C-alpha positions as CSV (number, residue, x, y, z in Angstrom):
1,M,0.0,0.0,0.0
2,A,2.8,2.4,0.8
3,G,4.3,1.9,-2.7
4,L,1.0,2.5,-4.3
5,A,0.6,5.7,-2.3
6,L,4.0,7.0,-3.4
7,A,3.2,6.2,-7.0
8,A,0.0,8.3,-6.7
9,V,2.0,11.2,-5.4
10,V,4.5,10.9,-8.3
11,T,1.9,11.0,-10.9
12,T,0.2,14.2,-9.4
13,S,3.4,16.2,-8.6
14,L,4.1,19.4,-10.4
15,A,7.4,18.0,-11.8
16,A,5.6,14.9,-13.1
17,R,3.0,17.1,-14.8
18,V,5.7,19.3,-16.4
19,T,7.5,16.2,-17.7
20,R,4.4,14.5,-19.0
21,Q,3.0,17.6,-20.7
22,S,6.4,18.5,-22.4
23,G,6.1,15.4,-24.6
24,T,9.7,14.6,-24.0
25,S,11.1,11.2,-25.1
26,F,12.7,11.0,-21.7
27,Y,9.4,10.2,-20.1
28,Y,9.6,6.7,-21.5
29,A,13.0,6.3,-19.9
30,F,11.8,7.6,-16.6
31,R,9.0,5.1,-16.4
32,V,11.3,2.1,-15.9
33,L,12.6,3.6,-12.5
34,P,11.3,2.9,-9.1
35,A,8.9,5.6,-7.7
36,E,11.4,7.4,-5.6
37,K,14.0,7.7,-8.4
38,R,11.3,8.6,-10.9
39,R,10.1,11.4,-8.7
40,A,13.7,12.8,-8.4
41,L,14.2,12.5,-12.2
42,Y,10.9,14.4,-12.8
43,A,12.1,17.2,-10.5
44,L,15.5,17.5,-12.3
45,Y,13.9,17.4,-15.7
46,A,11.2,20.0,-14.7
47,F,14.0,22.4,-13.4
48,C,15.8,22.0,-16.7
49,R,12.5,22.7,-18.6
50,V,11.6,25.8,-16.7
51,V,15.1,27.4,-17.0
52,D,15.2,26.5,-20.8
53,D,11.8,28.2,-21.1
54,C,13.3,31.4,-19.6
55,V,15.4,31.8,-22.7
56,D,13.4,30.0,-25.4
57,E,9.9,31.1,-24.9
58,E,8.6,34.5,-26.1
59,D,7.3,35.4,-22.7
60,G,10.4,33.9,-21.0
61,E,11.9,35.8,-18.1
62,G,15.4,35.8,-19.5
63,E,18.3,36.5,-17.1
64,A,15.8,37.4,-14.3
65,G,14.2,34.0,-14.5
66,L,17.6,32.2,-14.7
67,S,18.8,34.0,-11.5
68,R,15.5,33.3,-9.7
69,W,15.6,29.6,-10.5
70,L,19.2,29.2,-9.6
71,A,18.6,30.9,-6.3
72,E,15.7,28.4,-5.8
73,A,18.0,25.5,-6.5
74,H,20.4,26.9,-3.8
75,R,17.6,27.1,-1.4
76,A,16.6,23.5,-2.2
77,Y,20.1,22.5,-1.0
78,A,19.7,24.6,2.1
79,G,16.2,23.0,2.8
80,T,14.4,26.3,2.5
81,P,12.7,26.2,-1.0
82,E,9.9,28.7,-1.8
83,T,8.1,27.0,-4.7
84,E,6.4,23.7,-5.3
85,L,9.1,22.7,-7.7
86,G,11.8,23.8,-5.3
87,R,10.3,21.6,-2.6
88,E,10.5,18.6,-5.0
89,L,14.1,19.5,-5.8
90,A,14.9,19.7,-2.1
91,E,13.5,16.2,-1.7
92,A,15.6,15.0,-4.6
93,V,18.9,16.5,-3.4
94,A,18.3,15.4,0.1
95,R,17.9,11.8,-1.1
96,F,20.5,11.6,-3.8
97,P,24.0,13.1,-4.0
98,I,23.4,15.4,-6.9
99,P,26.2,17.9,-7.2
100,R,25.1,21.5,-6.8
101,A,27.4,22.3,-9.7
102,C,25.1,20.4,-12.1
103,F,22.3,22.9,-11.6
104,E,24.7,25.8,-11.8
105,D,26.1,24.4,-15.2
106,V,22.6,24.0,-16.6
107,V,21.7,27.6,-15.8
108,A,25.1,28.8,-17.2
109,G,24.4,26.9,-20.4
110,C,20.9,28.5,-20.8
111,R,22.5,31.9,-20.1
112,M,24.7,31.3,-23.1
113,D,21.6,31.2,-25.3
114,L,21.0,34.8,-24.2
115,T,24.4,36.0,-25.2
116,T,25.9,33.6,-27.8
117,R,24.3,32.9,-31.1
118,R,27.3,31.6,-33.0
119,Y,30.1,29.1,-32.1
120,A,33.4,29.5,-33.9
121,T,34.7,26.0,-33.1
122,F,33.4,22.6,-32.0
123,A,35.4,23.2,-28.8
124,D,33.3,26.2,-28.1
125,L,30.1,24.4,-28.8
126,R,31.2,21.5,-26.6
127,V,31.3,23.8,-23.6
128,Y,27.7,24.7,-24.2
129,C,26.6,21.1,-24.8
130,E,28.4,19.9,-21.6
131,R,26.6,22.6,-19.6
132,V,23.0,22.0,-20.9
133,A,23.2,18.2,-21.5
134,S,26.2,16.5,-19.9
135,A,25.5,18.3,-16.6
136,V,22.0,16.7,-16.6
137,G,23.6,13.3,-17.3
138,L,26.0,13.8,-14.3
139,A,23.0,14.7,-12.1
140,S,21.0,11.8,-13.4
141,I,23.5,9.0,-12.8
142,E,23.5,10.0,-9.1
143,I,19.8,9.2,-9.1
144,F,20.2,6.0,-11.1
145,G,23.1,4.9,-8.9
146,Y,26.4,3.6,-10.0
147,D,29.6,1.9,-8.8
148,D,32.3,2.6,-11.3
149,P,33.7,6.2,-11.5
150,G,34.0,5.6,-15.2
151,T,30.3,5.9,-15.5
152,R,30.7,9.7,-15.2
153,E,32.5,9.7,-18.6
154,Y,29.6,7.8,-20.0
155,A,27.2,10.5,-18.7
156,V,29.2,13.2,-20.4
157,E,29.3,11.4,-23.7
158,R,25.7,10.4,-23.5
159,G,24.8,14.1,-22.9
160,L,26.8,15.1,-25.9
161,S,25.3,12.6,-28.2
162,L,21.7,13.6,-27.2
163,Q,22.4,17.3,-27.5
164,L,24.1,17.1,-30.8
165,T,21.1,15.2,-32.1
166,N,18.8,17.9,-30.8
167,I,20.9,20.5,-32.6
168,L,20.7,18.7,-35.9
169,R,16.9,18.2,-35.9
170,D,16.3,21.8,-34.7
171,I,18.4,23.7,-37.1
172,G,15.2,25.3,-38.6
173,P,13.6,26.4,-35.3
174,D,16.9,27.7,-34.0
175,A,17.5,29.6,-37.2
176,A,14.1,31.4,-36.6
177,R,15.7,32.7,-33.3
178,D,18.9,33.7,-35.1
179,R,20.8,30.9,-33.4
180,L,23.2,28.7,-35.2
181,Y,24.8,25.8,-33.3
182,L,26.8,24.4,-36.2
183,P,30.5,25.4,-35.7
184,L,31.5,28.2,-38.1
185,E,34.8,26.3,-38.7
186,D,32.7,23.5,-40.2
187,L,30.7,25.8,-42.4
188,A,33.9,27.3,-43.7
189,A,35.4,23.8,-44.4
190,F,32.3,22.8,-46.6
191,G,32.0,26.2,-48.2
192,V,28.6,27.0,-46.7
193,S,27.7,30.5,-45.4
194,E,25.7,31.3,-42.2
195,G,23.0,32.9,-44.3
196,E,22.7,29.8,-46.4
197,V,22.2,27.6,-43.4
198,L,19.8,30.0,-41.7
199,G,17.7,30.3,-44.9
200,A,17.7,26.7,-45.9
201,G,14.6,25.9,-44.0
202,R,12.5,28.5,-45.5
203,P,9.8,27.4,-48.0
204,G,11.2,27.7,-51.5
205,S,14.8,28.4,-50.4
206,P,17.5,26.7,-52.5
207,R,19.5,24.0,-50.9
208,P,23.1,25.4,-50.9
209,A,25.9,23.4,-52.4
210,G,27.9,21.7,-49.7
211,L,25.1,21.7,-47.1
212,D,24.4,17.9,-47.3
213,R,28.1,17.2,-46.9
214,L,28.2,19.5,-44.0
215,L,25.2,18.0,-42.2
216,A,26.4,14.4,-43.0
217,F,29.7,15.4,-41.3
218,E,27.8,16.7,-38.3
219,G,25.7,13.6,-38.1
220,D,28.9,11.5,-38.0
221,R,30.2,13.6,-35.2
222,A,27.0,12.9,-33.2
223,R,27.5,9.1,-34.0
224,S,31.0,9.3,-32.6
225,H,29.6,10.4,-29.2
226,Y,27.1,7.6,-29.3
227,A,29.9,5.2,-29.8
228,A,32.1,6.9,-27.2
229,A,29.2,6.6,-24.7
230,A,28.9,2.8,-25.5
231,A,32.6,2.4,-25.0
232,A,32.7,4.3,-21.7
233,L,29.9,2.5,-20.0
234,P,31.3,0.0,-17.4
235,R,29.8,-3.4,-17.6
236,R,28.8,-3.5,-13.9
237,D,26.8,-0.3,-14.2
238,R,24.9,-1.3,-17.4
239,R,21.7,-2.2,-15.7
240,S,21.6,0.8,-13.5
241,M,22.1,3.0,-16.6
242,L,19.0,1.5,-18.3
243,P,17.1,4.8,-18.4
244,A,20.1,6.5,-20.0
245,E,20.4,3.7,-22.5
246,I,16.7,4.0,-23.4
247,M,17.3,7.7,-24.0
248,G,20.3,7.0,-26.2
249,A,18.3,4.4,-28.2
250,I,15.4,6.7,-28.9
251,Y,17.6,9.7,-29.9
252,R,19.9,7.5,-32.1
253,V,16.7,6.5,-34.0
254,V,15.8,10.2,-34.3
255,L,19.3,10.9,-35.7
256,E,19.1,8.1,-38.2
257,E,15.6,9.1,-39.3
258,W,16.9,12.7,-39.8
259,A,19.7,11.3,-42.0
260,R,17.3,9.0,-43.9
261,R,15.1,11.9,-44.8
262,G,18.0,13.7,-46.4
263,H,19.1,15.9,-43.4
264,P,16.1,18.3,-43.4
265,V,16.6,21.8,-42.1
266,G,12.9,22.9,-42.0
267,G,9.6,21.3,-42.0
268,A,8.0,18.9,-39.5
269,R,10.3,18.1,-36.5
270,V,11.8,14.6,-36.9
271,G,10.8,12.2,-34.1
272,A,10.0,8.7,-33.2
273,G,6.3,7.8,-32.7
274,R,4.9,6.5,-29.5
275,A,4.7,2.8,-30.7
276,R,8.3,2.9,-31.9
277,K,9.4,4.4,-28.5
278,I,7.7,1.7,-26.6
279,A,9.3,-0.9,-28.9
280,L,12.7,0.6,-28.3
281,V,12.2,0.5,-24.5
282,I,11.4,-3.2,-24.7
283,R,14.3,-3.8,-27.1
284,T,16.8,-1.8,-24.8
285,I,15.6,-3.7,-21.7
286,A,16.3,-7.0,-23.5
287,R,19.7,-5.8,-24.6
288,V,20.8,-4.4,-21.2
289,Y,19.6,-7.4,-19.1
290,W,20.1,-10.3,-21.5
291,G,22.3,-9.1,-24.3
292,A,19.5,-9.6,-26.8
């Protein structure tokens, strides 16, 4: 009965509602967790969602919102939160050893979206990706639980692979905000201008020469981080990293579907349907537990 009661709390919490309503693919990965861990993951995801909305939504609060939510994260660690989400975060950080720096890095990454619209090199872009994605991975593994310190490298690489996939499928929407996450050094290497990439998703716009080769190159870079994550995952932590492996399986399918469609820059957002996600969950569970 106690377990059932806790599950009921999870499904009605603010963080759970934010996660469910966002339509994120992560929701499917979270569902394989026990209730207490699931509740903590919902709180972590909801925090990331609200700070991201501060910089991405038209009515977002920008720097004021980022500062307010970072202060609330600090209050969660002090046990003095002031919001419903803050109270859920406080419960999570009291139960699991999530580094405070993870929340600080996520906010710092979102702050970059207020000030940085171009990245000269991949090294520059990697800083952004590690803040907004790898930091989430490093927080998540403290909730999942792990034994081998090498799993932290897995979390970094898994975050990079997911974020690079997001960047590729969202080139069009990001261009509408005058954001370009493809490194300028790569554009120069393939003879593609910023304006050509930003305009490629507009109806009737010509497909610039070199764009497909550029995007194929970026797709291969993302694949290299999927491979690096697979290589970094210690065998003894494979089962505890099941949620992250599900996330990786779903996003890898998104990456390959994007490639199969010819590296689209605009149009409908590439994704995996609900039935396919459920099949991937089942397949990943079989692979992780039984090597199927």
